[in-house]
LOTOR-491924 format. One line per field, with one value per residue: residue number from 1; residue in one letter; x, y, z of N, C-alpha, C in turn. Coordinates in Angstrom, 3 decimals. Example, Ala and Ser with C-alpha at 12.3 -4.5 7.8 and 13.67 -1.06 7.14 Angstrom:
BEGIN
seq: [1	2];
type: [A	S];
n_east: [13.190	12.850];
n_north: [-5.690	-2.250];
n_up: [7.800	7.080];
ca_east: [12.300	13.670];
ca_north: [-4.500	-1.060];
ca_up: [7.800	7.140];
c_east: [13.200	12.900];
c_north: [-3.300	0.030];
c_up: [7.800	7.870];
//
This chain:
BEGIN
seq: [1	2	3	4	5	6	7	8	9	10	11	12	13	14	15	16	17	18	19	20	21	22	23	24	25	26	27	28	29	30	31	32	33	34	35	36	37	38	39	40	41	42	43	44	45	46	47	48	49	50	51	52	53	54	55	56	57	58	59	60	61	62	63	64	65	66	67	68	69	70	71	72	73	74	75	76	77	78	79	80	81	82	83	84	85	86	87	88	89	90	91	92	93	94	95	96	97	98	99	100	101	102	103	104	105	106	107	108	109	110	111	112	113	114	115	116	117	118	119	120	121	122	123	124	125	126	127	128	129	130	131	132	133	134	135	136	137	138	139	140	141	142	143	144	145	146	147	148	149	150	151	152	153	154	155	156	157	158	159	160	161	162	163	164	165	166	167	168	169	170	171	172	173	174	175	176	177	178	179	180	181	182	183	184	185	186	187	188	189	190	191	192	193	194	195	196	197	198	199	200	201	202	203	204	205	206	207	208	209	210	211];
type: [X	X	X	X	X	X	X	X	X	X	X	X	X	X	X	X	X	X	X	X	X	X	X	X	X	X	X	X	X	X	X	X	X	X	X	X	X	X	X	X	X	X	X	X	X	X	X	X	X	X	X	X	X	X	X	X	X	X	X	X	X	X	X	X	X	X	X	X	X	X	X	X	X	X	X	X	X	X	X	X	X	X	X	X	X	X	X	X	X	X	X	X	X	X	X	X	X	X	X	X	X	X	X	X	X	X	X	X	X	X	X	X	X	X	X	X	X	X	X	X	X	X	X	X	X	X	X	X	X	X	X	X	X	X	X	X	X	X	X	X	X	X	X	X	X	X	X	X	X	X	X	X	X	X	X	X	X	X	X	X	X	X	X	X	X	X	X	X	X	X	X	X	X	X	X	X	X	X	X	X	X	X	X	X	X	X	X	X	X	X	X	X	X	X	X	X	X	X	X	X	X	X	X	X	X	X	X	X	X	X	X];
n_east: [-56.196	-54.130	-51.768	-51.946	-51.735	-49.135	-47.797	-48.356	-47.089	-44.423	-44.070	-44.263	-42.113	-42.272	-41.673	-42.564	-43.092	-44.162	-46.264	-49.144	-51.467	-52.297	-52.575	-52.226	-50.032	-47.891	-44.794	-44.827	-42.988	-42.293	-44.790	-45.498	-44.131	-45.278	-47.826	-50.886	-52.505	-55.562	-57.288	-59.277	-61.487	-64.886	-65.187	-62.523	-61.582	-63.230	-62.274	-59.695	-59.451	-59.035	-56.452	-55.013	-55.510	-54.230	-51.541	-50.408	-48.900	-50.611	-53.714	-55.274	-58.330	-59.941	-61.670	-65.039	-68.396	-68.761	-70.364	-72.209	-70.707	-69.461	-69.280	-67.874	-65.446	-64.428	-64.190	-62.208	-59.931	-59.657	-59.248	-56.808	-55.265	-54.581	-54.393	-56.925	-58.049	-60.861	-62.889	-65.545	-64.814	-61.882	-61.327	-60.459	-62.156	-64.689	-65.081	-65.299	-67.719	-69.351	-69.332	-70.579	-73.086	-74.106	-74.490	-76.332	-78.514	-79.184	-80.075	-82.289	-84.066	-87.310	-88.669	-89.893	-88.398	-87.510	-85.200	-82.859	-80.509	-78.084	-75.804	-73.005	-70.884	-68.036	-68.310	-67.072	-67.283	-68.054	-69.971	-73.262	-75.685	-72.919	-70.317	-69.849	-72.236	-73.940	-72.881	-73.467	-76.236	-76.685	-75.857	-77.774	-80.140	-79.633	-79.365	-81.394	-83.604	-84.974	-85.106	-83.216	-83.894	-81.790	-80.254	-78.476	-76.030	-74.241	-71.738	-69.543	-66.266	-66.457	-65.089	-66.347	-69.264	-71.324	-74.477	-76.511	-79.806	-82.228	-85.543	-88.257	-91.593	-91.131	-88.493	-85.254	-82.351	-78.975	-76.194	-73.063	-70.434	-67.730	-65.433	-62.363	-60.523	-59.138	-57.149	-57.444	-58.552	-56.460	-54.510	-55.738	-55.847	-53.150	-52.553	-54.134	-52.735	-50.404	-51.473	-51.796	-49.660	-48.871	-51.519	-54.471	-57.016	-60.113	-61.121	-63.073	-62.140	-63.199	-63.785	-61.257	-59.993	-61.603	-61.329];
n_north: [-156.359	-156.240	-156.073	-158.518	-160.329	-159.730	-160.777	-163.536	-164.098	-163.587	-165.575	-167.833	-167.551	-166.167	-163.681	-160.319	-157.939	-155.389	-153.191	-151.408	-148.681	-147.704	-149.411	-149.057	-147.508	-149.097	-150.208	-151.271	-153.180	-154.532	-155.437	-157.374	-159.584	-160.395	-161.531	-160.054	-159.319	-158.431	-156.616	-154.355	-151.683	-151.749	-149.587	-148.923	-151.319	-151.492	-149.347	-150.175	-152.779	-153.389	-152.460	-154.080	-156.590	-156.263	-155.845	-157.385	-160.540	-162.435	-162.599	-162.302	-161.892	-160.507	-158.552	-157.456	-156.716	-156.159	-157.609	-156.907	-156.187	-158.442	-159.992	-158.244	-157.982	-160.635	-161.025	-159.143	-160.203	-162.654	-161.703	-160.416	-162.558	-163.227	-165.055	-165.360	-165.596	-165.547	-164.666	-164.305	-164.858	-165.996	-167.860	-171.127	-172.709	-171.482	-171.997	-174.727	-174.855	-173.767	-175.921	-177.857	-176.691	-176.898	-179.692	-180.158	-178.585	-179.792	-182.211	-181.463	-180.330	-179.805	-180.623	-178.761	-176.986	-173.897	-171.427	-169.305	-166.696	-165.498	-162.954	-161.636	-158.931	-156.792	-153.295	-151.678	-152.650	-152.141	-153.040	-154.476	-156.898	-159.107	-160.118	-162.844	-163.808	-163.259	-164.983	-167.430	-167.259	-167.402	-170.007	-171.444	-170.661	-171.640	-174.420	-175.256	-173.999	-171.917	-168.553	-167.150	-165.053	-162.495	-161.558	-158.900	-157.967	-155.508	-155.205	-154.327	-155.695	-157.956	-160.513	-162.078	-163.880	-166.418	-167.840	-170.320	-171.233	-173.827	-174.396	-176.473	-177.883	-179.761	-179.786	-178.133	-177.089	-176.104	-174.511	-173.295	-170.804	-169.461	-166.941	-166.472	-164.514	-162.343	-163.750	-166.237	-165.559	-164.191	-166.219	-168.020	-166.412	-166.151	-168.820	-169.106	-167.397	-168.884	-170.882	-169.826	-170.230	-171.501	-171.636	-171.096	-168.873	-167.900	-168.369	-169.495	-169.531	-171.636	-173.663	-174.492	-175.418	-177.520	-179.479];
n_up: [-87.711	-89.568	-87.998	-86.670	-88.785	-89.588	-87.350	-87.605	-90.035	-89.307	-87.365	-88.959	-90.553	-92.936	-95.287	-94.791	-97.028	-97.354	-95.529	-95.855	-96.073	-98.423	-101.029	-103.731	-103.963	-103.903	-105.199	-108.487	-109.422	-107.144	-106.325	-108.251	-107.464	-105.166	-102.811	-102.275	-99.320	-98.411	-96.116	-95.778	-96.236	-97.534	-99.367	-99.966	-101.128	-103.372	-104.814	-105.320	-106.389	-109.124	-109.600	-107.867	-109.047	-111.499	-110.903	-108.783	-107.795	-106.763	-104.868	-101.675	-100.351	-97.746	-97.170	-96.888	-98.138	-100.842	-102.494	-104.463	-106.662	-107.394	-109.780	-111.495	-110.120	-110.080	-112.824	-113.419	-112.173	-113.499	-116.097	-115.789	-115.210	-112.644	-109.710	-107.195	-103.858	-101.879	-99.022	-96.666	-94.172	-92.842	-90.920	-89.982	-88.456	-88.837	-91.542	-91.463	-90.148	-92.127	-93.945	-92.366	-92.102	-94.702	-94.893	-92.775	-93.589	-96.029	-95.050	-93.477	-95.250	-96.438	-94.199	-92.612	-91.002	-89.498	-90.126	-88.356	-87.879	-85.648	-84.928	-83.213	-82.578	-81.885	-80.924	-82.750	-85.275	-88.664	-90.511	-90.771	-91.318	-90.451	-92.761	-92.579	-91.468	-93.606	-95.517	-94.312	-94.396	-97.151	-97.658	-96.178	-97.506	-100.086	-99.648	-97.907	-98.835	-97.724	-96.765	-94.237	-91.362	-89.994	-87.022	-85.668	-83.309	-81.550	-79.319	-76.673	-76.842	-78.409	-80.342	-82.319	-82.749	-83.966	-84.466	-85.717	-85.933	-86.119	-86.115	-85.339	-84.966	-83.084	-82.163	-81.708	-83.375	-83.014	-84.425	-83.827	-83.699	-81.987	-81.847	-80.170	-80.448	-82.992	-84.082	-85.348	-87.804	-89.016	-89.148	-90.931	-93.238	-93.906	-94.398	-96.686	-98.398	-98.806	-100.326	-102.829	-104.478	-107.537	-108.146	-110.126	-111.360	-109.648	-106.327	-103.510	-100.065	-98.625	-100.511	-101.185	-98.820	-98.135	-99.967];
ca_east: [-55.914	-52.816	-50.732	-52.034	-51.183	-47.690	-47.326	-48.416	-46.023	-43.157	-44.027	-44.098	-40.889	-42.621	-41.276	-43.521	-42.376	-44.682	-47.575	-49.537	-52.895	-52.550	-51.974	-51.909	-48.741	-46.849	-43.967	-45.285	-41.955	-42.404	-46.108	-45.594	-43.482	-45.887	-49.250	-51.571	-53.534	-56.360	-58.319	-59.475	-62.907	-65.549	-64.897	-61.133	-61.442	-63.905	-61.400	-58.363	-59.371	-58.463	-55.001	-54.505	-55.563	-53.310	-50.152	-49.866	-48.722	-51.838	-54.411	-56.153	-59.245	-60.775	-62.622	-66.403	-69.208	-68.688	-71.097	-72.928	-69.793	-68.745	-68.998	-66.833	-64.192	-63.959	-63.781	-60.949	-58.825	-59.482	-58.685	-55.407	-54.561	-54.084	-55.213	-57.491	-58.816	-61.626	-63.804	-66.073	-64.193	-60.784	-61.160	-60.615	-63.341	-65.896	-65.261	-65.814	-69.138	-70.010	-69.517	-71.590	-74.383	-74.578	-74.962	-77.542	-79.616	-79.585	-80.807	-83.547	-84.906	-88.617	-89.244	-90.546	-87.539	-87.385	-83.847	-82.593	-79.081	-77.734	-74.370	-72.604	-69.530	-67.617	-69.018	-66.326	-67.525	-68.766	-71.086	-74.252	-75.089	-71.539	-70.141	-69.974	-73.672	-74.508	-72.445	-74.276	-77.601	-76.700	-75.794	-79.084	-81.131	-79.325	-79.467	-82.657	-84.688	-85.655	-84.251	-83.278	-83.718	-80.508	-80.228	-77.115	-75.812	-72.922	-71.515	-68.204	-65.144	-66.680	-64.428	-67.311	-70.016	-72.406	-75.326	-77.575	-80.815	-83.267	-86.616	-89.455	-92.606	-90.736	-87.145	-84.439	-80.944	-78.109	-74.809	-72.473	-68.988	-67.308	-64.012	-61.790	-59.793	-59.054	-55.962	-57.821	-58.763	-55.135	-53.872	-56.351	-55.466	-51.786	-52.677	-54.645	-51.653	-49.502	-52.187	-51.837	-48.531	-49.279	-52.975	-55.032	-58.430	-60.674	-61.672	-63.369	-61.271	-63.886	-63.670	-59.881	-59.608	-62.466	-61.122];
ca_north: [-157.525	-156.079	-156.432	-159.953	-161.011	-159.563	-161.728	-164.892	-164.191	-163.682	-166.896	-168.849	-167.292	-165.644	-162.274	-159.242	-156.967	-154.042	-152.998	-150.083	-148.356	-147.330	-150.502	-148.594	-146.825	-150.121	-150.271	-152.396	-154.210	-155.315	-156.067	-158.542	-160.714	-160.542	-161.804	-158.991	-159.739	-157.213	-156.470	-152.918	-151.340	-151.940	-148.475	-149.025	-152.441	-151.118	-148.420	-150.736	-154.174	-153.509	-152.273	-155.306	-157.660	-155.994	-155.665	-158.341	-161.933	-163.107	-161.800	-162.907	-160.791	-160.712	-157.440	-157.803	-155.568	-155.870	-158.668	-156.372	-156.074	-159.718	-160.362	-157.361	-158.307	-161.925	-160.821	-158.389	-161.101	-163.596	-160.975	-160.135	-163.812	-163.195	-165.887	-164.696	-166.369	-164.602	-165.238	-163.393	-165.240	-166.924	-168.807	-172.533	-173.187	-170.977	-172.702	-176.049	-174.635	-173.643	-177.266	-178.521	-176.103	-177.500	-181.046	-180.078	-178.051	-180.834	-183.231	-180.917	-179.764	-180.410	-181.075	-177.667	-176.260	-172.460	-171.017	-167.943	-166.477	-164.422	-162.662	-160.611	-158.435	-155.595	-152.058	-150.974	-153.269	-151.169	-153.596	-155.325	-158.075	-159.407	-160.888	-164.257	-164.101	-163.266	-166.229	-168.494	-167.114	-167.915	-171.471	-171.922	-170.468	-172.532	-175.842	-175.544	-173.416	-170.919	-167.409	-166.910	-163.720	-162.320	-160.587	-158.422	-157.297	-154.897	-154.947	-154.497	-156.028	-159.339	-160.752	-162.582	-165.087	-166.686	-168.973	-170.632	-172.056	-174.444	-174.750	-177.129	-178.024	-180.775	-179.615	-177.014	-177.411	-174.934	-174.638	-172.013	-170.594	-168.311	-166.608	-165.932	-163.319	-162.289	-164.494	-167.293	-164.970	-163.901	-167.498	-168.527	-165.569	-166.510	-170.147	-168.863	-166.821	-169.972	-171.700	-169.178	-170.687	-172.447	-171.605	-170.261	-168.581	-167.269	-169.415	-169.202	-170.266	-172.873	-174.719	-174.970	-176.189	-178.682	-180.427];
ca_up: [-88.540	-90.177	-87.033	-86.407	-89.957	-89.471	-86.352	-88.161	-91.035	-88.580	-86.734	-89.998	-91.297	-94.258	-95.352	-95.031	-97.843	-97.138	-94.917	-96.304	-96.150	-99.819	-101.800	-105.082	-103.915	-103.923	-106.396	-109.318	-109.521	-105.910	-106.298	-109.128	-106.798	-103.842	-102.613	-101.550	-98.363	-98.272	-95.095	-95.707	-96.150	-98.822	-100.274	-100.413	-102.052	-104.622	-105.542	-105.554	-106.828	-110.470	-109.480	-107.246	-110.053	-112.611	-110.505	-107.823	-108.192	-106.331	-103.861	-100.673	-100.039	-96.578	-97.094	-97.285	-98.514	-102.276	-103.201	-105.617	-107.814	-107.431	-111.164	-112.017	-109.444	-110.589	-114.217	-113.431	-111.823	-114.606	-117.232	-115.492	-114.994	-111.266	-108.814	-106.031	-102.889	-101.067	-98.047	-95.660	-92.908	-93.110	-89.817	-90.353	-87.764	-89.495	-92.806	-91.103	-89.863	-93.441	-94.480	-91.534	-92.441	-95.947	-94.597	-91.951	-94.398	-96.987	-94.297	-92.946	-96.297	-96.627	-92.928	-91.908	-90.065	-89.735	-89.725	-87.885	-87.616	-84.724	-84.923	-82.256	-82.775	-81.153	-81.310	-83.796	-86.583	-89.492	-91.279	-90.092	-90.706	-90.807	-93.985	-92.238	-91.342	-94.956	-96.151	-93.717	-94.909	-98.528	-97.577	-95.725	-98.565	-101.214	-99.311	-97.221	-99.613	-96.897	-96.459	-92.789	-90.800	-89.297	-85.928	-85.418	-82.031	-81.417	-77.903	-76.114	-77.721	-78.855	-81.635	-83.298	-82.428	-84.917	-84.106	-86.679	-85.286	-86.947	-85.178	-85.865	-83.927	-82.103	-81.623	-82.184	-83.613	-83.027	-84.863	-83.434	-83.706	-81.181	-81.972	-78.938	-80.878	-84.451	-84.497	-86.276	-89.126	-89.554	-89.469	-92.149	-94.370	-94.292	-95.022	-98.037	-99.196	-99.216	-101.305	-104.144	-105.281	-108.562	-108.300	-111.180	-111.224	-108.459	-105.474	-102.115	-99.146	-98.226	-101.516	-101.228	-97.632	-97.983	-101.043];
c_east: [-54.520	-51.698	-50.756	-51.465	-49.663	-47.109	-47.312	-47.312	-44.665	-42.996	-43.744	-42.823	-41.131	-42.343	-42.464	-42.768	-42.838	-46.041	-48.005	-51.048	-53.285	-51.869	-51.551	-50.596	-47.575	-46.093	-44.411	-44.273	-41.964	-43.712	-46.146	-44.921	-44.160	-47.360	-49.817	-52.614	-54.315	-57.435	-58.517	-60.951	-63.552	-65.216	-63.480	-60.971	-62.088	-63.004	-60.117	-58.321	-58.772	-56.945	-54.368	-54.447	-54.489	-51.840	-49.580	-49.759	-49.975	-52.476	-55.257	-57.028	-60.153	-61.761	-63.989	-67.148	-69.129	-69.416	-71.775	-72.043	-68.974	-68.355	-67.878	-65.472	-63.607	-63.454	-62.437	-59.762	-58.595	-58.826	-57.194	-54.581	-53.970	-54.961	-55.693	-58.226	-59.559	-62.536	-64.328	-65.467	-63.123	-60.491	-61.382	-61.899	-64.630	-66.139	-65.694	-67.306	-69.920	-70.322	-70.590	-72.984	-74.951	-75.181	-76.269	-78.726	-80.103	-80.432	-82.194	-84.525	-86.220	-89.307	-89.734	-89.704	-87.400	-86.016	-83.800	-81.112	-78.917	-76.224	-74.085	-71.148	-69.282	-68.266	-68.313	-66.601	-68.450	-70.000	-72.000	-75.364	-73.634	-71.481	-70.283	-71.438	-74.341	-74.122	-73.244	-75.700	-77.712	-76.668	-77.154	-80.117	-80.912	-79.625	-80.760	-83.853	-85.497	-84.684	-84.341	-83.222	-82.380	-80.667	-78.777	-77.052	-74.392	-72.708	-70.057	-67.126	-65.245	-66.038	-65.385	-67.948	-71.167	-73.162	-76.412	-78.527	-81.806	-84.344	-87.786	-90.484	-92.161	-89.345	-86.455	-82.990	-80.154	-76.721	-74.145	-70.965	-68.679	-65.809	-63.517	-60.995	-59.804	-57.884	-56.289	-58.049	-57.416	-54.421	-54.421	-55.964	-54.056	-51.756	-53.148	-53.549	-50.682	-50.144	-52.154	-50.698	-48.994	-50.767	-53.379	-56.503	-58.805	-61.394	-62.096	-62.421	-61.884	-63.671	-62.252	-59.544	-60.465	-62.313	-60.695];
c_north: [-157.436	-156.514	-157.931	-160.766	-160.903	-160.581	-163.153	-165.093	-164.369	-165.066	-167.987	-168.643	-166.819	-164.148	-161.353	-158.147	-155.553	-154.098	-151.576	-149.907	-147.961	-148.342	-150.048	-147.816	-147.812	-150.091	-151.477	-153.523	-155.111	-156.104	-157.360	-159.783	-161.074	-160.935	-160.648	-159.610	-158.493	-157.356	-154.970	-152.615	-151.598	-150.833	-148.574	-150.164	-152.137	-150.223	-149.108	-152.082	-154.332	-153.382	-153.516	-156.428	-157.487	-156.001	-156.734	-159.746	-162.737	-162.254	-162.678	-161.779	-161.169	-159.584	-157.911	-156.540	-155.195	-156.935	-158.166	-156.189	-157.356	-160.109	-159.547	-157.697	-159.608	-161.786	-160.114	-159.300	-162.147	-162.922	-160.711	-161.411	-163.919	-164.058	-165.097	-165.706	-165.368	-165.347	-164.132	-163.692	-166.297	-167.874	-170.230	-173.076	-172.746	-171.721	-174.144	-175.958	-174.473	-175.030	-178.021	-178.000	-176.705	-178.876	-181.018	-179.606	-179.066	-181.898	-182.753	-180.446	-180.548	-180.854	-179.930	-176.904	-174.792	-171.998	-169.575	-167.833	-165.304	-164.199	-161.505	-160.234	-157.199	-154.329	-151.299	-151.524	-152.389	-151.739	-154.447	-155.623	-158.271	-160.175	-162.377	-164.663	-164.156	-164.537	-167.409	-168.464	-167.653	-169.440	-172.040	-171.800	-171.433	-173.994	-176.223	-175.013	-172.391	-169.786	-167.086	-165.427	-163.687	-161.243	-160.211	-157.664	-156.743	-154.547	-155.176	-154.730	-157.467	-159.564	-161.245	-163.884	-165.223	-167.937	-169.130	-171.610	-172.585	-174.950	-175.383	-177.193	-178.970	-180.589	-178.388	-177.479	-176.107	-175.317	-173.294	-172.012	-169.344	-168.097	-166.019	-164.659	-163.310	-163.109	-165.589	-166.788	-164.710	-165.172	-168.054	-167.731	-165.893	-167.905	-169.981	-168.300	-167.899	-170.864	-171.105	-169.631	-171.772	-172.482	-170.749	-169.997	-167.955	-168.336	-168.848	-170.037	-171.614	-173.979	-175.288	-175.824	-177.437	-179.694	-181.803];
c_up: [-89.153	-89.254	-86.732	-87.566	-89.951	-88.492	-86.862	-89.186	-90.362	-87.975	-87.751	-90.821	-92.715	-94.275	-95.596	-95.766	-97.541	-96.458	-95.216	-96.263	-97.569	-100.726	-103.191	-105.137	-103.912	-105.248	-107.227	-109.447	-108.293	-105.907	-107.110	-108.544	-105.480	-103.911	-101.798	-100.626	-97.984	-97.199	-94.888	-95.480	-97.501	-99.825	-100.825	-101.417	-103.396	-105.478	-106.019	-106.254	-108.223	-110.433	-108.885	-108.278	-111.123	-112.203	-109.579	-108.408	-107.886	-105.246	-102.955	-100.151	-98.874	-96.360	-97.559	-97.725	-99.980	-103.108	-104.471	-106.851	-107.976	-108.853	-111.766	-111.420	-109.996	-112.023	-114.299	-113.123	-112.903	-115.807	-117.032	-115.326	-113.599	-110.370	-107.612	-105.172	-102.015	-100.101	-97.148	-94.298	-93.185	-91.951	-90.315	-89.730	-88.414	-90.800	-92.586	-90.791	-91.167	-94.008	-93.696	-91.856	-93.715	-95.683	-93.808	-92.777	-95.422	-96.294	-93.875	-94.021	-96.443	-95.350	-92.039	-90.904	-90.486	-89.246	-89.228	-87.537	-86.663	-84.789	-83.985	-82.493	-81.909	-81.731	-82.431	-85.192	-87.407	-90.176	-90.408	-91.096	-91.151	-92.119	-93.750	-92.117	-92.712	-95.699	-95.621	-94.248	-96.335	-98.541	-97.196	-96.838	-99.723	-100.895	-98.595	-98.000	-98.852	-96.588	-94.969	-92.438	-90.066	-88.229	-85.649	-84.102	-82.017	-79.948	-77.520	-77.143	-78.233	-80.223	-82.710	-82.863	-83.408	-84.491	-85.166	-86.000	-86.316	-85.998	-85.917	-84.755	-82.817	-81.517	-82.206	-82.304	-83.632	-83.528	-84.586	-83.571	-82.915	-81.347	-80.655	-79.210	-82.397	-84.987	-85.512	-87.687	-89.807	-89.982	-90.777	-93.378	-94.848	-94.927	-96.469	-98.936	-99.670	-100.277	-102.717	-105.053	-106.252	-108.831	-109.498	-110.878	-109.895	-107.638	-104.130	-101.257	-98.784	-99.249	-101.571	-100.015	-97.445	-99.118	-100.498];
//
């Protein structure tokens, strides 16, 4: 992801000041003029989020696996006055699917549809289910009132495929998204970074692009 984000920045003519595996080693004077785009690991983000909030101009967080400390993270960024945009998936297409899921679930609520989510990723992916699948599950539960089961598959070099199924006694509905590469995630993350200019508070990427 780091290399792909570098490529998008270069293509858009946006300066990459620093690429590092240790964000806390960034010169604070540099950090306060920069947007931090974080795609690390849950453990790294847990260790670094306070430093990011206190030192950077703004932050775009694509790391997943920290839902249990969501309140603490949001509070840290509000306390520091640092805008943050976060998402389990920065793909524009996936966020369009999120919006479609809300509409479909609102329509199907009360009609006996049973939801199920299937997600497939490459064998190197550390978390299962994926953060995107968990986000989809939350949408389904909030808007349909039913908690969906999630099936996770790890095979080959699959960038990411998500399918949400709704089955009733008379029919089945499928909503799916297939990523051809990780390029879409990188593009969305850079778009989010440009959105931080003049922004205040903490936001999901979906709420900003669907306004």
